[in-house]
C-alpha positions as CSV (number, residue, x, y, z in Angstrom):
1,M,-40.3,51.5,-59.6
2,R,-38.2,54.3,-58.2
3,G,-35.1,52.8,-59.6
4,Q,-36.5,52.9,-63.1
5,R,-37.8,56.4,-63.0
6,H,-34.8,58.0,-64.7
7,S,-34.6,55.4,-67.4
8,L,-38.3,55.6,-68.1
9,T,-38.1,59.4,-68.2
10,L,-35.3,59.2,-70.8
11,Y,-37.2,56.6,-72.8
12,F,-40.4,58.6,-73.1
13,E,-38.4,61.8,-73.8
14,A,-36.7,59.9,-76.7
15,L,-40.0,58.6,-78.0
16,A,-41.4,62.1,-78.0
17,T,-38.5,63.9,-79.6
18,R,-36.5,61.5,-81.8
19,D,-37.3,60.0,-85.2
20,G,-36.7,56.4,-86.0
21,A,-37.0,53.1,-84.2
22,S,-36.8,52.4,-80.6
23,L,-35.1,49.4,-79.0
24,L,-35.9,48.2,-75.5
25,H,-33.4,45.7,-74.1
26,C,-33.0,43.8,-70.9
27,L,-32.2,40.3,-69.8
28,A,-35.7,38.9,-69.4
29,G,-38.0,41.4,-70.9
30,K,-40.3,41.6,-67.9
31,D,-39.0,44.2,-65.6
32,R,-37.6,47.4,-67.1
33,T,-38.5,46.5,-70.7
34,G,-41.8,44.9,-69.9
35,L,-43.0,47.8,-67.8
36,A,-41.8,50.4,-70.2
37,A,-43.6,48.7,-73.1
38,A,-46.7,48.2,-71.1
39,L,-46.7,51.9,-69.9
40,L,-46.2,53.1,-73.5
41,H,-49.1,50.9,-74.8
42,R,-51.4,52.1,-72.0
43,L,-50.6,55.7,-72.7
44,L,-51.3,55.2,-76.3
45,G,-54.7,53.8,-75.5
46,V,-54.1,50.1,-76.0
47,H,-56.6,48.0,-74.0
48,A,-55.3,46.5,-70.8
49,D,-56.1,42.9,-72.0
50,D,-53.9,43.5,-75.1
51,V,-51.1,45.0,-73.0
52,M,-51.2,41.9,-70.8
53,A,-51.2,39.6,-73.8
54,D,-48.2,41.4,-75.2
55,Y,-46.4,41.2,-71.9
56,L,-47.0,37.4,-71.6
57,L,-45.4,36.8,-75.0
58,T,-42.1,36.8,-73.1
59,N,-43.0,33.2,-72.2
60,T,-43.7,32.0,-75.7
61,A,-42.3,34.2,-78.4
62,G,-39.3,33.0,-80.4
63,D,-37.5,30.1,-78.8
64,P,-37.8,30.6,-75.0
65,A,-35.8,27.5,-74.2
66,R,-32.9,28.7,-76.3
67,R,-33.2,32.3,-74.9
68,I,-33.2,31.0,-71.3
69,A,-30.3,28.6,-72.0
70,S,-28.2,31.3,-73.5
71,A,-28.7,33.6,-70.5
72,A,-28.0,30.9,-67.9
73,A,-24.2,31.4,-67.9
74,S,-24.4,35.2,-67.4
75,I,-27.1,34.8,-64.7
76,R,-24.9,32.3,-62.8
77,E,-21.9,34.5,-63.3
78,R,-23.8,37.5,-61.8
79,Y,-25.8,35.7,-59.1
80,G,-23.7,32.6,-58.3
81,P,-23.3,29.1,-59.7
82,Q,-25.8,27.8,-57.2
83,M,-28.7,29.2,-59.3
84,S,-30.8,26.2,-60.2
85,D,-32.3,25.8,-63.7
86,E,-35.7,26.3,-62.1
87,A,-34.6,29.6,-60.7
88,I,-33.2,30.8,-64.0
89,V,-36.5,29.8,-65.8
90,A,-38.4,31.8,-63.1
91,L,-36.1,34.8,-63.6
92,M,-36.5,34.7,-67.3
93,S,-40.3,34.2,-67.4
94,V,-43.2,36.5,-66.6
95,E,-46.4,36.1,-64.7
96,A,-49.5,38.2,-65.2
97,D,-49.4,39.2,-61.5
98,Y,-46.0,41.0,-62.0
99,L,-47.6,43.5,-64.3
100,R,-50.9,43.6,-62.5
101,T,-49.0,44.4,-59.3
102,A,-47.1,47.2,-61.0
103,F,-50.3,48.8,-62.4
104,A,-52.1,48.4,-59.1
105,A,-49.3,50.2,-57.3
106,I,-49.4,53.0,-60.0
107,D,-53.2,53.2,-59.6
108,E,-53.0,53.3,-55.8
109,Q,-50.2,55.8,-55.5
110,H,-51.0,58.1,-58.5
111,G,-54.5,57.4,-59.5
112,G,-53.7,55.8,-62.9
113,V,-51.1,55.5,-65.6
114,E,-51.7,58.9,-67.1
115,A,-51.3,60.6,-63.7
116,Y,-48.2,58.6,-63.0
117,A,-46.7,59.4,-66.4
118,A,-47.4,63.1,-65.9
119,E,-46.3,63.4,-62.3
120,V,-43.3,61.1,-62.2
121,L,-42.1,60.8,-65.8
122,G,-42.9,64.2,-67.3
123,V,-45.2,62.7,-69.9
124,D,-48.1,65.1,-69.9
125,A,-50.9,65.3,-72.5
126,A,-48.6,67.2,-75.0
127,R,-45.8,64.7,-74.7
128,R,-48.3,61.8,-75.1
129,Q,-49.6,63.5,-78.3
130,A,-46.0,63.9,-79.5
131,I,-45.3,60.2,-78.9
132,A,-48.5,59.2,-80.6
133,A,-47.8,61.4,-83.6
134,R,-44.4,59.6,-84.0
135,L,-45.6,56.0,-83.3
136,V,-49.3,55.7,-84.3
137,A,-50.2,55.6,-88.0
């Protein structure tokens, strides 16, 4: 998570200070993007079960087979032509344990999502309120 700290800080700052839509983008939607969306949802009070259900949509939303096939060439270019189809599917898919493990680490190291957001990302109560005011109708 340390590698994502700067990106997450910028993301939450933008959510709190800028008008308009926000676009999250990454190759598979489970690591940077998945965690960012899950943290945002949790900070806005979305129930953990709903956060997980949203995260797991990576495996079924749209046309996953087409998405995975379209990413295969760039994955093999980046990681080597020996990447099997099974490895690419695993890279482009999510498991509930990925997100559970991230939140367990946040809970263990910081005492919860709100404390992590405040201590590490600069998202204190005032910033959470600013984000909510922009995103929650």
